[in-house]
N, C-alpha and C positions, 0 to 999 in steps of 0.2 A: 446491319452496323452495332457496332460492339455499344454499351451501354458504360464499360469501365473507362472512367476519366484518363487514367493513363495505365501501364504494364509495367512490368521488366522484361529483359531478354527474353524469358520463357513464356511469357505472355500471361503473368501474374500481377494482381495487386494483392501486395501481402501486409498485413498489421501484424503488431506484437504487443503482446500486453504484459507491461512488467507490475509484478504485485507482491502483496504477502499473501501467505495461506490462511484461509480464512475468510478473505473480502468478497469472494466470490468471480474470480477471473477466468476461472475455467469454466463454471455456466456460462459466463456472459461471452466466451469464444463458441463455445457448442450454439447459444443462441444466435448469434450475428452468422454463424457456415448457415445454419440452418435457415434462417429470414432470406440469405441470398437464392439458397438451391430453389426453397417453396413459394418466395415473392418474387424471385427475380429470375427464374429459369437458370443460373449461372452453376457452373459447376464450382464446388468449394469443399474445404479439407479443413479440419482442427484437432489439434492435440497440445498436452500441455508438457511441460518439464518439472519437476518437483521432485523432492526428496520422500522419503518414506515417513516422514514427521516435517510434514509440509504448513501444520498450522502455525504462523508467525514467523515462518523463514520463506525468503525468495522465492516466487515462483513466477513462470513466463505461460502464457497463451498464445498462440498460436492460429493465426488466420492466412488460408488464402482461396482468392475467388480466381476465375478465370473463366472465358466464355466458353459455350456448352462444348463447341468444339474442339477442344482444347481439353485434352485427357491430363491429370494429377499424377505424374511419374516421380516429383520431389516431395520427397516425407521427410527432410532435413528440418531443423530449425532453421527458424527465419534471420537471415545476418543484414541485410540490408531493407529493412520495411519502408512502405512509403507512410504510415502510419505509426505511433508509437501511444498505447495509453498508461498513462502512470498513475496507478490505483493508491499510491501512499509516497508520500514525499519523502521520508524517512530513508527509501531506496536509495535516494542520490548519495546519503553518505559511503554505501556499501557496496554497490553495483550500478556500473557505467548503463544508465537507461537508455539514452541516447546515442549506445555504441551502431555504427553503421549506419545512420538516417540520414539520407543525402538532404545537400544543400538547402533543396527548396520542400522538403520532408515537413510533416505534422506532427505536434505534440501535444496532447492533451493530457492535462494533469488535474486532478483533486487538490484543491488547495483554496486556500481563503487569502493568501497572500499576493500583492500587487505583482501583476506582470512582467515588472523590471527586475526583480526580486529574482522570482524563478529562474528567469531568462540568463540573470549572472549567475546563478546555483548550476543550471546545466551547461553555461556555456554555449547556449544558442545563440548562434553569428545572424540567420539567415532563417527563412522559411515561415511555418506558422505555428502559432501558440495556442491552444485554446483553455481557457481556466475555467472551473466548473468547482461551486462547494459541492462535490457531490456526496460526502459524510455528512453537511450540516443537511442537505435534501433529503436523504436517509432517514437521518432521526427526526426529523420533523415528519415525514411520512410513516415512522415504523417500517421502513423496509433496507434492504442492505444498500449500499454502496456501487454495488455491481449494474444496476438498472440505471441509475442518474448517469454513471459512465457510459454506455448503450445510448442514451439519449446524445452526451455529446459528441460521442461519438458517429454517430446518423447524422449530427447535425456536418463536421468535416467530410462524410465520405459522402458526398451528393449523389453517388449516382445508386446508394441505398435508398428504400420506401420503407419511411417511418411506419404508415399503414400496417406494413409485412409485419413489420417487428411487434407491431399493437397484436395482430392474430397471433405472433410466435408465445408473445407475453402470456395471452387469455389461455393457449392450448397448454401450456408448460403447468400454469397454477390451477385448472379452474377444475381438474377431477381429484388432486388431493387437496387442495387449501385454497378453495373457493373464495374465501374472505381476502386473500392475497392479491386478485387480481386487480380490484379497481387502486387500491395503494401503489402496487408497481406501475400503472398506466400511469397514476400522475406523477410516480416518479419518476418514471421515461420522459414523459412532457415536460416536467421541469427541467432536466438535464439539457433537454434539446432547447429550451425557449432561455433559460438563465446563462448557457456558457456563453462566455465571452471572447472575441477572437483579435489576437492582434497578429498582424503581417508584417514580417521585417523582409524588405527585397534580398533578392538574391545578387548580390556585387560581383562583379568579375574576380575579384579575389577567392571569393567563396567556394570550398572544396567539399565533396561528398567525405563524412565521417569514417573513416575506416574501422572494421569491425574488429574489436578485439576480446579474444574469446579467452574468460577466464581461467587464469592456471593455480594448480594447489600452491598456497603459501609456502608448505612446508613437504618436500620430499627427501630422497635421499641426496638431492645435490644441494638444497636449501635448508637441512634443518640446522640444527644447531652444531656445535662442535661438539661431541659425547654420546649425539643423539640422543639430546635432551629434546621432547617437543612438550613445550610447559604449557602454551595455550588449549592442551586435549583438552576437552568439556570444563574448560574453565571459562566463566560467564563475567569474570573480570572487565571484559574489554568490548563484552557484548553490549550492543542497543534493541534491548527487545522492546523499544517503544511500538515497532511494527507491528507487535500483535494487538495495541489496544486498538477498539472499535470504536475511537471518537470519545472515549469519556477517560479521565481519571479521578481519583481519589484527593479531594483536597481538606487538610487540616487544619482545625481551628481550637489552637492552644489552650484559650480561657473557657472553651465550653469543656474540656478533655479532663474525666475523673482519674483517668490512669488505672482502668480496669482490666487493659492490657488484654482484651475480647480478640480487637481487631492484629495483635500480633499473634494469638492463639490461633487465628482463622487462615491468616496469610500463607499462602502457597510457596513465597519466595522471601520469605522472611525481610520484607521492605520495608520494617519499623528500625528507626536507630533511635537505640534509650540509652541514657545516663544517669550514673548514678548521681544523687542530688540529695540535700537534709530538706526533710519537710518542715513543718511549722513547728513542729516539736525537736527538732534537731536531727530526727533520726532519718538515717541514709534509706535509700527508697530508688528504683530506677524511675526516672519521668523520661514520657516520649519527646524525644525533639523533634522528629520530624518523618517524611517518608524518602527514600531513598528510588528516584524514579529509575533509576537506573535499571532496575530489576522487576517494576511493578510492569504487568502484562495488562492491568485496567480489568481485572475480573469483578472490582466492586462488592466482594465479600465484606471487604470491612467495612464498608459503609452500612450494608444490610443491616452487619449486627452490631455497630453501633450503638447504645443505648443514652449518649448523652447526645448527638446531635452536632460533635465534633470533629465526624468526618461527614463529606455531603460530595455529590459526584457534578463535576464541570465539565463542559465542553473542553476539549482540550484543543491550546492555539500554541502555534510554533512557536517552539522557542520556550513554552512556558513552563514544562516541566524540568527544563535545566536551570532555568533561574530559581526554582523554588525547592530544588533537591539538596535534601541534606544525606551529604555520603554518610556511609557506614566508613569508620576509621579500623581498618584490618590490621591486625598484629606484624610487624615487622620483622623477617627472619635473615639475622646475622652470623654466620659462622657458625649453623647448626644449633643456634639458641636464640630463645624469642625475646 
């Protein structure tokens, strides 16, 4: 008798992990598949999809499970997953993360926000929503959030054996980084235990979501008249908050000595300055704040700040947008600035 609770027409139980490069979704997918094979005797496959510069950009990891007598001959990306794991909330803005999810599908989200807010953002009418503060757990345990997300995924995939994953965690870390075994076991256990489950009944009018394959925004049919591609290499509209690993720098103006060390070390010119008169009437640049539109959360500015005006804080949903001081770029009109 099969231990898989449900399968598609090919006999597969499929999981799609939606993430940002650098958060460990690729490794999480490998460990998930390994657990199914070594711990449960299932057939499984895993592969990921990402670009050459994957850190901070959207990535996907795919996992297929099936019974031992079923051959895996399908190696295409998973378009109709039974479970979707969302590693970073920023993905809502640019990626249709639950595209192709059936009406009774399961979504696991790394978030600290109320489930109803997440549900509204996703447009989730029916199915199961699991919410876990995977980033918070990882920060407290000094690990990565992929392990806490694995704990939550094991909770919703009831055919998976948590003890098998604990064995995989031990074998993954004990040779090269034995000091990480216990913290990662704690992280996995907390993700499993601290996840909140919300079930929304499938109504008679509920429908499976159609998978929408992303298309290039600009091509020979869609580019601007004259062939000008204004957004190529342009970060004006890009949201890089997905690159942040849970912390952002916070600026306190009353402690600042205007030494500009933060500006000299910032790799993305996130600090906004304005020329003002000092106490003696001399004109000099004064720091106004941080443009979080371009901040990747490297925290080099916090490390170098001699006055304590910059400190790290746990990023909360919407905080960066509320405290952003935007750069005022020159506007070009008719070839003149």
